[in-house]
DSSP file (Angstrom, degrees, kcal/mol; ACC not computed):
  #  RESIDUE AA STRUCTURE BP1 BP2  ACC     N-H-->O    O-->H-N    N-H-->O    O-->H-N    TCO  KAPPA ALPHA  PHI   PSI    X-CA   Y-CA   Z-CA
    1    1 A M     >        0   0    0      0, 0.0     4,-1.3     0, 0.0     0, 0.0   0.000 360.0 360.0 360.0 -37.7   62.4   34.1   32.6
    2    2 A G  H  >  +     0   0    0      1,-0.2     4,-1.6     2,-0.2     5,-0.1   0.839 360.0  55.9 -65.8 -33.0   60.1   33.7   29.6
    3    3 A T  H  > S+     0   0    0      1,-0.2     4,-2.2     2,-0.2    -1,-0.2   0.877 102.1  56.4 -67.5 -38.1   58.2   30.9   31.5
    4    4 A D  H  > S+     0   0    0      1,-0.2     4,-1.4     2,-0.2    -1,-0.2   0.907 106.5  49.4 -60.8 -41.6   57.6   33.2   34.5
    5    5 A K  H  < S+     0   0    0     -4,-1.3     4,-0.4     1,-0.2    -1,-0.2   0.890 111.8  48.1 -66.9 -38.0   55.8   35.8   32.2
    6    6 A K  H  < S+     0   0    0     -4,-1.6     3,-0.5     1,-0.2    -1,-0.2   0.866 115.5  45.3 -68.7 -34.2   53.6   33.1   30.7
    7    7 A G  H  < S+     0   0    0     -4,-2.2     3,-0.2     1,-0.2    -1,-0.2   0.666 113.6  48.7 -83.0 -16.3   52.8   31.7   34.1
    8    8 A N  S >X S+     0   0    0     -4,-1.4     4,-1.1    -5,-0.2     3,-0.6   0.317  75.6 102.3-107.2   8.4   52.1   35.1   35.7
    9    9 A W  H 3> S+     0   0    0     -3,-0.5     4,-1.8    -4,-0.4     3,-0.2   0.854  78.0  58.6 -60.4 -34.7   49.8   36.7   33.2
   10   10 A W  H 3> S+     0   0    0      1,-0.2     4,-2.5    -3,-0.2    -1,-0.2   0.846  98.8  57.0 -67.8 -33.0   46.7   36.0   35.3
   11   11 A I  H <> S+     0   0    0     -3,-0.6     4,-2.4     1,-0.2    -1,-0.2   0.874 107.7  48.6 -67.2 -34.2   48.0   38.0   38.3
   12   12 A W  H  X S+     0   0    0     -4,-1.1     4,-2.6     2,-0.2    -1,-0.2   0.873 109.3  52.6 -70.6 -36.8   48.4   41.1   36.1
   13   13 A K  H  X S+     0   0    0     -4,-1.8     4,-2.2     2,-0.2    -2,-0.2   0.937 111.8  45.8 -61.8 -46.3   44.8   40.5   34.7
   14   14 A V  H  X S+     0   0    0     -4,-2.5     4,-2.7     1,-0.2     5,-0.3   0.916 111.8  53.0 -61.6 -44.2   43.5   40.4   38.3
   15   15 A F  H  X S+     0   0    0     -4,-2.4     4,-2.5     1,-0.2    -2,-0.2   0.932 111.0  45.0 -57.5 -48.9   45.6   43.4   39.3
   16   16 A W  H  X S+     0   0    0     -4,-2.6     4,-2.3     2,-0.2    -1,-0.2   0.872 113.4  49.9 -68.4 -36.9   44.2   45.5   36.4
   17   17 A I  H  X S+     0   0    0     -4,-2.2     4,-2.2    -5,-0.2    -2,-0.2   0.951 114.9  43.0 -65.8 -47.8   40.6   44.5   37.0
   18   18 A L  H  X S+     0   0    0     -4,-2.7     4,-2.4     1,-0.2    -2,-0.2   0.870 113.8  52.7 -65.8 -36.0   40.8   45.2   40.8
   19   19 A L  H  X S+     0   0    0     -4,-2.5     4,-2.8    -5,-0.3    -1,-0.2   0.908 108.9  50.0 -64.3 -41.5   42.6   48.5   40.1
   20   20 A A  H  X S+     0   0    0     -4,-2.3     4,-2.1     2,-0.2    -2,-0.2   0.925 112.9  45.0 -64.0 -44.8   39.9   49.6   37.6
   21   21 A V  H  X S+     0   0    0     -4,-2.2     4,-2.0     2,-0.2    -2,-0.2   0.917 115.9  47.1 -66.7 -41.9   37.1   48.8   40.0
   22   22 A T  H  X S+     0   0    0     -4,-2.4     4,-2.6     2,-0.2    -2,-0.2   0.905 110.8  51.8 -65.9 -41.0   38.9   50.5   42.9
   23   23 A A  H  X S+     0   0    0     -4,-2.8     4,-2.7     1,-0.2    -1,-0.2   0.886 108.4  52.1 -62.8 -37.6   39.8   53.5   40.7
   24   24 A F  H  X S+     0   0    0     -4,-2.1     4,-2.3     2,-0.2    -1,-0.2   0.911 109.9  48.8 -63.7 -41.8   36.1   53.8   39.8
   25   25 A E  H  X S+     0   0    0     -4,-2.0     4,-2.1     2,-0.2    -2,-0.2   0.921 112.8  47.3 -62.8 -43.7   35.2   53.8   43.5
   26   26 A V  H  X S+     0   0    0     -4,-2.6     4,-2.7     2,-0.2    -2,-0.2   0.909 110.3  52.8 -64.4 -41.8   37.8   56.5   44.3
   27   27 A L  H  X S+     0   0    0     -4,-2.7     4,-2.8     1,-0.2    -1,-0.2   0.912 108.4  50.3 -59.9 -43.2   36.6   58.6   41.3
   28   28 A L  H  X S+     0   0    0     -4,-2.3     4,-2.0     1,-0.2    -1,-0.2   0.910 110.9  49.8 -61.0 -41.1   33.0   58.4   42.7
   29   29 A G  H  X S+     0   0    0     -4,-2.1     4,-2.2     2,-0.2    -2,-0.2   0.910 111.7  47.4 -63.7 -42.4   34.3   59.5   46.1
   30   30 A I  H  X S+     0   0    0     -4,-2.7     4,-2.3     1,-0.2    -2,-0.2   0.918 111.9  50.1 -64.5 -43.4   36.2   62.4   44.6
   31   31 A L  H  <>S+     0   0    0     -4,-2.8     5,-3.1     1,-0.2     6,-0.8   0.854 109.8  52.0 -64.7 -33.3   33.2   63.5   42.5
   32   32 A K  H ><5S+     0   0    0     -4,-2.0     3,-1.2     3,-0.2    -1,-0.2   0.933 110.0  47.6 -67.0 -44.9   31.0   63.3   45.6
   33   33 A V  H 3<5S+     0   0    0     -4,-2.2    -2,-0.2     1,-0.3    -1,-0.2   0.887 113.6  47.8 -63.5 -38.0   33.4   65.5   47.6
   34   34 A N  T 3<5S-     0   0    0     -4,-2.3    -1,-0.3    -5,-0.2    -2,-0.2   0.443 111.6-124.6 -81.3   1.1   33.5   68.0   44.7
   35   35 A E  T < 5S+     0   0    0     -3,-1.2    -3,-0.2    -4,-0.2    -2,-0.1   0.874  72.0 130.1  56.2  42.0   29.7   67.9   44.5
   36   36 A S      < +     0   0    0     -5,-3.1    -4,-0.2    -6,-0.1    -5,-0.1   0.484  43.4  91.5 -99.8  -6.9   29.9   66.8   40.8
   37   37 A L  S    S-     0   0    0     -6,-0.8     5,-0.1     1,-0.1    -9,-0.0  -0.517  92.9 -86.6 -86.0 156.9   27.5   63.9   41.1
   38   38 A P    >>  -     0   0    0      0, 0.0     4,-1.2     0, 0.0     3,-0.7  -0.346  35.0-125.8 -59.7 141.9   23.8   64.1   40.5
   39   39 A E  H 3>>S+     0   0    0      1,-0.2     4,-3.4     2,-0.2     5,-0.7   0.838 108.1  61.4 -60.7 -33.6   21.9   65.1   43.7
   40   40 A A  H 3>5S+     0   0    0      1,-0.2     4,-0.8     2,-0.2    11,-0.4   0.872 103.7  49.8 -62.0 -36.3   19.6   62.1   43.4
   41   41 A L  H <45S+     0   0    0     -3,-0.7    11,-2.1     1,-0.1    12,-0.2   0.828 121.1  33.6 -71.0 -32.3   22.6   59.8   43.7
   42   42 A V  H  <5S+     0   0    0     -4,-1.2    -2,-0.2     9,-0.2    -1,-0.1   0.850 130.6  25.3 -93.4 -38.8   24.0   61.5   46.8
   43   43 A Y  H  <5S+     0   0    0     -4,-3.4    -3,-0.2    -5,-0.2     2,-0.2   0.762  94.3  91.0-106.1 -28.3   21.0   62.7   48.7
   44   44 A D     << -     0   0    0     -4,-0.8     7,-1.5    -5,-0.7     2,-0.3  -0.495  67.9-144.1 -71.0 138.5   18.0   60.5   47.8
   45   45 A K  E     -A   50   0A   0      5,-0.2     2,-0.4    -2,-0.2     5,-0.2  -0.784  20.7-173.7-111.0 149.5   17.8   57.6   50.2
   46   46 A F  E >  S-A   49   0A   0      3,-3.1     3,-1.6    -2,-0.3     8,-0.1  -0.975  82.1  -9.3-137.5 122.7   16.8   53.9   49.7
   47   47 A L  T 3  S-     0   0    0     -2,-0.4     3,-0.1     1,-0.3    54,-0.1   0.844 131.8 -54.4  54.5  36.8   16.5   51.7   52.8
   48   48 A G  T 3  S+     0   0    0      1,-0.2     2,-0.3    53,-0.0    -1,-0.3   0.383 121.4  92.5  86.3  -5.0   18.0   54.4   54.9
   49   49 A L  E <  S-A   46   0A   0     -3,-1.6    -3,-3.1     2,-0.0    -1,-0.2  -0.902  80.1-104.2-123.0 151.7   21.2   54.9   52.8
   50   50 A A  E >>  -A   45   0A   0     -2,-0.3     4,-1.5    -5,-0.2     3,-0.6  -0.365  34.8-115.1 -65.4 151.6   22.1   57.2   49.9
   51   51 A W  H 3> S+     0   0    0     -7,-1.5     4,-2.0   -11,-0.4    -9,-0.2   0.857 116.2  59.6 -57.6 -35.7   22.1   55.5   46.5
   52   52 A L  H 3> S+     0   0    0    -11,-2.1     4,-2.2     1,-0.2    -1,-0.2   0.873 101.1  54.1 -62.8 -36.6   25.8   56.2   46.3
   53   53 A T  H <> S+     0   0    0     -3,-0.6     4,-2.4   -12,-0.2    -1,-0.2   0.897 106.4  51.9 -64.0 -39.4   26.4   54.1   49.4
   54   54 A H  H  X S+     0   0    0     -4,-1.5     4,-2.5     2,-0.2    -2,-0.2   0.892 107.5  52.8 -62.8 -38.9   24.5   51.2   47.8
   55   55 A V  H  X S+     0   0    0     -4,-2.0     4,-2.5     1,-0.2    -2,-0.2   0.931 109.7  48.4 -61.8 -44.8   26.8   51.5   44.7
   56   56 A F  H  X S+     0   0    0     -4,-2.2     4,-2.2     1,-0.2    -2,-0.2   0.908 111.5  49.8 -62.1 -41.9   29.9   51.3   47.0
   57   57 A I  H  X S+     0   0    0     -4,-2.4     4,-2.3     2,-0.2    -2,-0.2   0.927 112.0  47.6 -63.2 -44.8   28.5   48.3   48.8
   58   58 A I  H  X S+     0   0    0     -4,-2.5     4,-2.4     1,-0.2    -2,-0.2   0.924 112.4  48.6 -63.7 -45.0   27.7   46.5   45.6
   59   59 A L  H  X S+     0   0    0     -4,-2.5     4,-2.4     1,-0.2    -1,-0.2   0.882 111.4  50.9 -63.1 -37.3   31.2   47.2   44.1
   60   60 A T  H  X S+     0   0    0     -4,-2.2     4,-2.4     2,-0.2    -1,-0.2   0.903 110.4  48.3 -66.9 -40.9   32.8   46.0   47.3
   61   61 A I  H  X S+     0   0    0     -4,-2.3     4,-2.5     2,-0.2    -2,-0.2   0.896 111.3  51.0 -65.4 -39.4   30.9   42.7   47.3
   62   62 A V  H  X S+     0   0    0     -4,-2.4     4,-2.4     2,-0.2    -2,-0.2   0.923 111.1  47.9 -64.3 -43.5   31.8   42.2   43.6
   63   63 A K  H  X S+     0   0    0     -4,-2.4     4,-2.5     2,-0.2    -2,-0.2   0.921 112.0  49.7 -62.8 -42.7   35.5   42.8   44.3
   64   64 A A  H  X S+     0   0    0     -4,-2.4     4,-2.4     1,-0.2    -2,-0.2   0.914 111.1  49.1 -62.3 -42.7   35.3   40.4   47.3
   65   65 A A  H  X S+     0   0    0     -4,-2.5     4,-2.5     1,-0.2    -1,-0.2   0.904 111.1  50.0 -64.0 -40.6   33.6   37.7   45.2
   66   66 A Y  H  X S+     0   0    0     -4,-2.4     4,-2.1     2,-0.2     5,-0.2   0.908 110.1  50.2 -64.2 -41.6   36.2   38.1   42.4
   67   67 A I  H  X>S+     0   0    0     -4,-2.5     4,-2.4     1,-0.2     5,-0.7   0.915 111.8  48.1 -62.7 -42.6   39.1   37.8   44.9
   68   68 A V  H  X5S+     0   0    0     -4,-2.4     6,-1.3     1,-0.2     4,-1.1   0.908 111.0  51.5 -63.5 -41.6   37.5   34.7   46.4
   69   69 A M  H  <5S+     0   0    0     -4,-2.5     6,-2.9     5,-0.2     7,-0.3   0.885 122.2  30.2 -62.8 -38.8   37.0   33.2   42.9
   70   70 A I  H ><5S+     0   0    0     -4,-2.1     3,-1.0     3,-0.2    -2,-0.2   0.960 126.5  33.9 -87.6 -58.8   40.7   33.9   41.9
   71   71 A F  H 3<5S+     0   0    0     -4,-2.4    -3,-0.2     1,-0.3    -2,-0.1   0.725 122.3  44.8 -79.9 -21.5   42.9   33.6   45.0
   72   72 A M  T 3<<S-     0   0    0     -4,-1.1    -1,-0.3    -5,-0.7    -2,-0.1   0.270 109.4-123.2-100.7  10.9   40.9   30.9   46.8
   73   73 A H    X   +     0   0    0     -3,-1.0     3,-0.9     1,-0.1     4,-0.2   0.722  69.3 136.3  58.9  25.8   40.7   29.0   43.5
   74   74 A L  G >   +     0   0    0     -6,-1.3     3,-1.5     1,-0.2    -5,-0.2   0.785  62.4  68.4 -70.6 -26.0   36.9   28.9   43.7
   75   75 A G  G 3  S+     0   0    0     -6,-2.9    -1,-0.2     1,-0.3    -5,-0.1   0.720  94.4  57.0 -65.0 -20.7   36.8   29.8   40.0
   76   76 A D  G <  S+     0   0    0     -3,-0.9    -1,-0.3    -7,-0.3    -2,-0.2   0.551  93.7  89.0 -85.9  -8.2   38.3   26.3   39.2
   77   77 A E  S <  S-     0   0    0     -3,-1.5    -3,-0.0    -4,-0.2    -4,-0.0  -0.299  91.5 -80.1 -85.6 171.2   35.4   24.6   40.9
   78   78 A R     >  -     0   0    0      1,-0.1     4,-2.0    -2,-0.1     3,-0.4  -0.317  42.5-110.8 -68.0 155.0   32.1   23.4   39.5
   79   79 A K  H  > S+     0   0    0      1,-0.2     4,-2.7     2,-0.2     5,-0.2   0.859 115.4  58.7 -56.3 -39.1   29.4   26.0   39.0
   80   80 A N  H  > S+     0   0    0      1,-0.2     4,-2.3     2,-0.2    -1,-0.2   0.912 107.2  46.1 -60.0 -43.3   27.2   24.5   41.8
   81   81 A L  H  > S+     0   0    0     -3,-0.4     4,-1.6     2,-0.2    -1,-0.2   0.895 111.3  52.7 -67.5 -39.1   30.0   24.9   44.4
   82   82 A Q  H  X S+     0   0    0     -4,-2.0     4,-2.8     1,-0.2     5,-0.3   0.932 112.2  45.3 -59.5 -45.8   30.6   28.5   43.3
   83   83 A L  H  X S+     0   0    0     -4,-2.7     4,-2.1     1,-0.2    -2,-0.2   0.881 107.8  57.2 -67.5 -37.7   26.9   29.3   43.6
   84   84 A I  H  < S+     0   0    0     -4,-2.3    -1,-0.2    -5,-0.2    -2,-0.2   0.849 116.8  35.9 -61.3 -33.7   26.7   27.6   47.0
   85   85 A I  H  X S+     0   0    0     -4,-1.6     4,-0.6    -3,-0.2    -2,-0.2   0.879 124.0  38.0 -87.3 -41.0   29.4   29.8   48.3
   86   86 A L  H  X S+     0   0    0     -4,-2.8     4,-1.8    -5,-0.2     3,-0.3   0.849 104.8  62.4 -86.1 -35.2   28.7   33.1   46.6
   87   87 A V  H  X S+     0   0    0     -4,-2.1     4,-1.2    -5,-0.3     5,-0.2   0.913 101.2  52.9 -62.3 -43.8   24.9   33.3   46.5
   88   88 A P  H  > S+     0   0    0      0, 0.0     4,-4.0     0, 0.0     5,-0.3   0.869 107.4  53.8 -59.4 -33.0   24.5   33.4   50.3
   89   89 A V  H  X S+     0   0    0     -4,-0.6     4,-2.0    -3,-0.3    -2,-0.2   0.932 107.8  48.8 -65.1 -43.9   27.0   36.3   50.4
   90   90 A F  H  < S+     0   0    0     -4,-1.8    -1,-0.2     1,-0.2    -3,-0.1   0.679 121.7  36.8 -71.2 -15.9   24.9   38.3   47.9
   91   91 A I  H  X S+     0   0    0     -4,-1.2     4,-1.6    -5,-0.2    -2,-0.2   0.818 117.6  48.2 -96.8 -43.8   21.8   37.6   50.0
   92   92 A L  H  X S+     0   0    0     -4,-4.0     4,-3.0    -5,-0.2     5,-0.2   0.902 106.4  54.2 -69.4 -43.8   23.2   37.7   53.6
   93   93 A V  H  X S+     0   0    0     -4,-2.0     4,-2.4    -5,-0.3     5,-0.2   0.949 111.9  43.0 -61.7 -50.5   25.1   41.0   53.3
   94   94 A P  H  > S+     0   0    0      0, 0.0     4,-2.3     0, 0.0    -1,-0.2   0.891 114.8  52.2 -62.2 -34.9   22.2   43.1   52.1
   95   95 A Y  H  X S+     0   0    0     -4,-1.6     4,-2.3     2,-0.2    -2,-0.2   0.930 110.1  47.3 -64.6 -44.6   19.9   41.4   54.7
   96   96 A L  H  X S+     0   0    0     -4,-3.0     4,-2.6     1,-0.2    -1,-0.2   0.890 111.3  51.5 -64.0 -38.8   22.4   42.2   57.5
   97   97 A L  H  X S+     0   0    0     -4,-2.4     4,-2.6    -5,-0.2    -1,-0.2   0.906 108.9  51.4 -62.7 -40.3   22.6   45.8   56.3
   98   98 A F  H  X S+     0   0    0     -4,-2.3     4,-2.7     2,-0.2    -2,-0.2   0.922 110.8  47.9 -61.6 -44.4   18.8   46.0   56.3
   99   99 A I  H  X S+     0   0    0     -4,-2.3     4,-2.7     2,-0.2     5,-0.3   0.930 112.4  48.7 -62.6 -45.4   18.7   44.6   59.9
  100  100 A I  H  X S+     0   0    0     -4,-2.6     4,-2.5     1,-0.2    -2,-0.2   0.927 114.6  44.8 -61.0 -45.5   21.4   47.1   61.1
  101  101 A L  H  X S+     0   0    0     -4,-2.6     4,-2.4     2,-0.2    -1,-0.2   0.904 114.5  48.5 -67.3 -40.7   19.6   50.0   59.5
  102  102 A T  H  X S+     0   0    0     -4,-2.7     4,-2.3    -5,-0.2    -2,-0.2   0.944 116.0  42.2 -64.8 -48.4   16.2   49.0   60.7
  103  103 A E  H  X S+     0   0    0     -4,-2.7     4,-2.8    -5,-0.2    -2,-0.2   0.886 114.2  52.2 -67.1 -38.7   17.3   48.5   64.3
  104  104 A G  H  X S+     0   0    0     -4,-2.5     4,-2.2    -5,-0.3    -1,-0.2   0.911 111.0  47.3 -63.5 -42.2   19.5   51.6   64.2
  105  105 A T  H  X S+     0   0    0     -4,-2.4     4,-2.2     2,-0.2    -2,-0.2   0.906 112.8  49.2 -65.4 -41.4   16.6   53.7   63.1
  106  106 A H  H  X S+     0   0    0     -4,-2.3     4,-1.6     2,-0.2    -2,-0.2   0.925 111.6  48.6 -63.6 -43.9   14.3   52.2   65.7
  107  107 A A  H  X S+     0   0    0     -4,-2.8     4,-0.5     1,-0.2    -1,-0.2   0.886 111.5  50.6 -64.4 -37.4   16.9   52.8   68.5
  108  108 A L  H >< S+     0   0    0     -4,-2.2     3,-0.8     1,-0.2    -1,-0.2   0.897 110.3  49.1 -66.0 -39.9   17.3   56.4   67.2
  109  109 A L  H 3< S+     0   0    0     -4,-2.2    -1,-0.2     1,-0.2    -2,-0.2   0.785 107.3  56.1 -70.0 -27.1   13.5   57.0   67.3
  110  110 A M  H 3<        0   0    0     -4,-1.6    -1,-0.2     1,-0.2    -2,-0.2   0.564 360.0 360.0 -82.9  -8.4   13.2   55.6   70.8
  111  111 A M    <<        0   0    0     -3,-0.8    -1,-0.2    -4,-0.5    -2,-0.1   0.487 360.0 360.0 -76.0 360.0   15.7   58.0   72.3
């Protein structure tokens, strides 16, 4: 029984880190609904989205990268392999969002 606790410490570390980031996201959502956040964060737009939406996207990408690093054992690999896998995600996702927003705005203007 003592061996299990020594061997499972990392899963609790992962749990608490993911719980903290998720709780922060939920707190931001609650504060937005209660209109307690600064207006600039909620209403000012950047690339067609509110700044708060960008914060949610970044936190989600960070959580996804952390899950890949831990549960897919990417964290045990060499730095080069980690970068080869993670850097395209941090470039591709914002690029795809930009394309979606640009095309959506164009389609809306053409109606």
